[in-house]
C-alpha positions as MATLAB code, in Angstrom:
seq = 'MTPQPLEQGGAVTAFIPTGQEMAPRQNLIPLGRLIDFIIQRTYHELTVLAELLPRKTDMERKIEIYNFSASTRQLFIRLLALVKWANSASKVDKSAKIMAFLDKQSLLFIDTADMLSRMARETLVNARLPNFHIPAAVEILTSGTYSRLPSIIRERIVPPDPITPSEKRQTLQRLNQVIQHRLVTGNLMPQLRKFKIENGRVTFKVDHEFEVSLTVMGDGPNIPWRLLDIDILVEDKETGDGKALVHTLQVNYIHQLIQGRIVDSPDALAEVYNCLH';
ca = [
      -8.204   -8.878   43.820;
      -5.771  -10.384   46.281;
      -2.975   -7.922   47.199;
       0.663   -8.927   46.767;
       3.678   -7.610   48.581;
       5.633   -4.829   46.885;
       8.870   -6.499   47.712;
       8.054   -9.376   45.246;
       8.590   -7.166   42.284;
       6.553   -8.287   39.248;
       4.731   -5.732   37.229;
       4.869   -3.124   39.991;
       8.364   -1.759   39.525;
       7.622    1.933   38.770;
       4.756    4.361   38.340;
       3.739    7.556   36.560;
       1.291   10.152   37.873;
      -2.317    9.957   36.736;
      -2.854   11.654   33.321;
       0.862   11.314   32.295;
       0.770    7.737   31.053;
       2.907    7.076   27.943;
       2.301    4.162   25.776;
       5.907    3.352   24.684;
       7.019    2.813   28.285;
       7.000   -0.574   29.992;
       6.258   -1.654   33.632;
       4.546    1.564   34.586;
       1.263    1.973   36.526;
      -0.746    5.059   37.430;
      -0.242    6.604   40.913;
      -3.914    6.226   41.741;
      -3.889    2.512   41.071;
      -0.829    2.096   43.249;
      -2.512    3.953   46.209;
      -5.620    1.786   45.717;
      -3.453   -1.328   45.620;
      -1.694   -0.258   48.960;
      -4.977    0.472   50.678;
      -6.446   -2.897   49.710;
      -3.351   -4.674   50.911;
      -3.425   -2.881   54.260;
      -7.119   -3.603   54.691;
      -6.615   -7.206   53.897;
      -3.773   -7.593   56.410;
      -5.712   -5.792   59.077;
      -8.705   -8.000   58.496;
      -6.620  -11.126   58.709;
      -4.870   -9.781   61.851;
      -8.246   -9.139   63.552;
      -9.332  -12.725   62.948;
      -6.124  -14.319   64.192;
      -5.413  -12.185   67.242;
      -8.225  -13.730   69.478;
      -6.572  -17.133   69.241;
      -3.113  -15.940   70.405;
      -1.661  -15.067   73.754;
      -1.210  -11.549   74.992;
       2.487  -11.409   74.074;
       1.942  -12.893   70.605;
      -0.786  -10.191   70.028;
       1.594   -7.439   70.863;
       4.250   -8.942   68.609;
       1.779   -9.285   65.691;
       0.413   -5.745   66.170;
       3.918   -4.282   66.232;
       4.947   -6.153   63.161;
       1.819   -5.056   61.314;
       2.323   -1.433   62.423;
       5.990   -1.385   61.428;
       5.486   -2.938   57.975;
       2.485   -0.710   57.353;
       4.393    2.437   58.400;
       7.309    1.545   56.178;
       4.965    0.969   53.232;
       3.181    4.246   53.621;
       6.498    6.023   54.033;
       7.503    4.654   50.650;
       4.170    5.861   49.273;
       4.679    9.394   50.749;
       8.100    9.466   48.998;
       6.472    8.567   45.716;
       3.757   11.181   46.082;
       6.389   13.890   46.813;
       8.412   12.661   43.826;
       5.377   12.827   41.592;
       5.405   16.668   41.908;
       8.622   16.622   39.770;
       7.591   13.817   37.479;
       7.005   16.178   34.563;
      10.656   17.222   34.676;
      11.753   13.599   34.701;
       9.449   12.804   31.818;
      10.788   15.773   29.844;
      14.343   14.594   30.524;
      13.410   11.166   29.296;
      12.039   12.575   26.046;
      15.233   14.550   25.592;
      17.372   11.456   26.128;
      15.220    9.464   23.682;
      15.643   12.249   21.052;
      19.362   12.282   21.569;
      19.584    8.537   21.236;
      17.593    8.727   18.027;
      19.905   11.466   16.644;
      22.878    9.325   17.521;
      21.489    6.341   15.735;
      20.775    8.464   12.674;
      24.286    9.816   12.736;
      25.687    6.275   12.994;
      23.448    5.164   10.067;
      24.567    8.153    7.985;
      28.190    7.402    8.707;
      27.767    3.705    7.734;
      25.994    4.653    4.486;
      28.652    7.168    3.510;
      31.311    4.570    4.313;
      29.608    1.892    2.273;
      29.096    4.415   -0.592;
      32.834    5.352   -0.561;
      33.878    1.617   -0.631;
      31.322    0.307   -3.204;
      29.684    3.062   -5.250;
      32.283    5.783   -5.601;
      35.084    3.509   -6.519;
      33.897    3.310  -10.215;
      32.681    6.987  -10.325;
      34.481    9.129  -12.879;
      34.144   12.742  -13.995;
      33.324   13.372  -17.656;
      35.912   14.807  -19.897;
      36.005   18.558  -20.011;
      34.460   20.156  -23.203;
      37.524   22.054  -24.296;
      36.077   23.406  -27.646;
      33.023   24.853  -26.018;
      35.129   26.437  -23.308;
      37.468   28.027  -25.814;
      34.605   29.409  -27.917;
      32.847   30.859  -24.929;
      36.032   32.503  -23.562;
      37.086   33.927  -26.875;
      33.821   34.966  -28.536;
      31.463   35.177  -25.531;
      28.802   32.977  -27.234;
      28.324   29.298  -28.098;
      27.046   28.565  -31.630;
      26.653   24.713  -31.193;
      23.590   24.789  -28.967;
      20.682   22.765  -30.395;
      18.046   24.816  -32.157;
      15.270   23.124  -30.290;
      16.227   25.231  -27.250;
      15.575   28.471  -29.142;
      12.291   27.135  -30.576;
      10.999   26.171  -27.061;
      12.107   29.321  -25.168;
      12.376   32.154  -27.608;
       8.988   33.025  -29.207;
       8.881   33.170  -32.925;
       8.907   36.561  -34.726;
       5.398   37.936  -35.415;
       4.319   38.030  -39.095;
       4.440   41.257  -40.875;
       1.273   43.136  -42.152;
       2.202   42.251  -45.706;
       2.516   38.507  -44.892;
      -0.870   38.771  -43.074;
      -2.506   40.326  -46.158;
      -1.014   37.710  -48.453;
      -2.245   34.915  -46.240;
      -5.808   36.273  -46.036;
      -5.928   36.719  -49.851;
      -4.693   33.187  -50.324;
      -7.319   31.944  -47.863;
     -10.039   33.868  -49.734;
      -8.925   32.135  -52.960;
      -9.069   28.706  -51.224;
     -12.546   29.342  -49.862;
     -13.726   30.601  -53.275;
     -12.452   27.543  -54.998;
     -14.125   25.272  -52.468;
     -17.457   26.935  -52.991;
     -17.250   26.895  -56.764;
     -16.304   23.247  -56.916;
     -18.744   22.087  -54.240;
     -22.535   21.659  -54.124;
     -23.940   24.932  -52.776;
     -27.640   24.966  -51.819;
     -29.810   27.701  -53.368;
     -30.660   28.955  -49.842;
     -26.949   29.757  -49.273;
     -26.416   31.742  -52.566;
     -26.175   34.938  -50.541;
     -22.608   35.017  -49.131;
     -19.596   37.315  -48.836;
     -15.948   36.334  -48.796;
     -13.479   38.601  -47.025;
     -10.653   38.558  -44.486;
     -10.177   34.712  -44.886;
     -13.807   33.826  -44.116;
     -17.058   33.294  -45.838;
     -20.308   34.678  -44.359;
     -23.631   33.148  -45.371;
     -26.828   35.036  -44.690;
     -30.390   33.691  -44.748;
     -32.822   36.613  -44.343;
     -34.887   36.516  -41.114;
     -33.201   33.330  -40.065;
     -29.490   33.344  -39.369;
     -26.073   34.600  -40.440;
     -23.040   32.279  -40.120;
     -19.320   32.670  -40.773;
     -16.966   29.763  -41.683;
     -13.314   29.327  -42.719;
     -10.799   26.650  -43.464;
      -7.457   25.911  -41.751;
      -5.594   25.015  -44.986;
      -5.879   24.517  -48.710;
      -6.221   20.686  -48.600;
      -9.463   19.316  -50.119;
     -10.131   17.193  -47.054;
      -9.648   19.834  -44.420;
     -13.062   20.341  -42.740;
     -14.746   23.695  -42.336;
     -14.287   25.654  -39.129;
     -17.350   27.397  -37.767;
     -16.526   30.863  -36.466;
     -19.657   32.928  -35.670;
     -23.395   32.384  -35.611;
     -25.907   35.256  -35.517;
     -29.594   34.388  -35.143;
     -31.774   36.922  -37.125;
     -35.128   35.696  -35.934;
     -36.871   38.325  -33.810;
     -40.237   39.113  -32.360;
     -40.651   42.623  -30.796;
     -43.917   41.755  -29.130;
     -42.686   38.490  -27.530;
     -39.101   39.339  -26.701;
     -39.538   43.069  -25.887;
     -36.848   43.889  -28.469;
     -34.286   41.495  -27.001;
     -32.661   38.450  -28.556;
     -34.856   35.406  -28.510;
     -31.914   32.971  -28.189;
     -29.599   33.092  -25.175;
     -25.877   33.219  -25.490;
     -25.544   29.764  -23.833;
     -27.995   28.317  -26.425;
     -25.939   29.844  -29.246;
     -22.749   28.351  -27.820;
     -24.424   24.898  -27.636;
     -25.552   25.224  -31.278;
     -22.105   26.261  -32.270;
     -20.601   23.159  -30.688;
     -23.286   20.868  -32.152;
     -22.809   22.186  -35.685;
     -19.005   22.025  -35.454;
     -19.156   18.399  -34.302;
     -21.448   17.429  -37.256;
     -19.544   19.184  -40.070;
     -16.189   17.659  -39.240;
     -17.108   14.292  -40.850;
     -19.968   15.407  -43.029;
     -19.534   15.101  -46.812;
     -21.758   18.198  -47.392;
     -20.837   20.455  -44.520;
     -22.745   23.550  -45.801;
     -25.939   21.644  -46.178;
     -25.459   20.352  -42.630;
     -25.086   23.864  -41.346;
     -28.259   25.017  -43.082;
     -30.262   21.989  -41.903;
     -29.206   22.592  -38.261;
     -30.011   26.347  -38.249;
     -33.123   26.263  -40.516;
];
């Protein structure tokens, strides 16, 4: 690389210490590169001077040596000043960051002022406050309540009152009647003749096989059965050591399977028996 004089400017107009380079800055080079550049320039000038001195007279040699020494001394004095200044470069860098932050805040303040001014001239010109609701204010100030609130607010926020025990008994009795009517009017398999209706549910029991409870969610003829409980009655004391032969996860899977099938089945009770038999 051919050295260039520092007096010519160009890209070498400032520097930052090694390890403190910042990408956003322009025209900055590391201090190590600058020192290497000065050393190469001095070595190049010294080499050229050594080649040219034998061809000149004694007086010209002295003049050339003096000029080289003076320019080199001035160059290294500048380098020494830069090295000393590099000790406080962190403070300068911090000050530059503070100035950049203040400039950014100033720009944001100016943009905010411009936006508020534009809003005042264009947007807020047609802005109007709504008319005050005088009847509501009078009712609240006089009676302390407001009777014109939509009922949907109460329905969404205030929970409904719980049903009374008498209403619960009447509902379960009505549900028992609906289940009994559906069993009487439907096709009931002989294997499911053993059942019991109570508390709004019907429980079918097949000895040594299973016991299942079902109910309905209304009195409509097309409302599907809802499966409540399944109890597997199959047992083998020698194989299972007195424990249940069917795991709880298996029972849950069977429950979901049967419920999915009886929703659209025309004969739901037969479907239940076929799945569990």
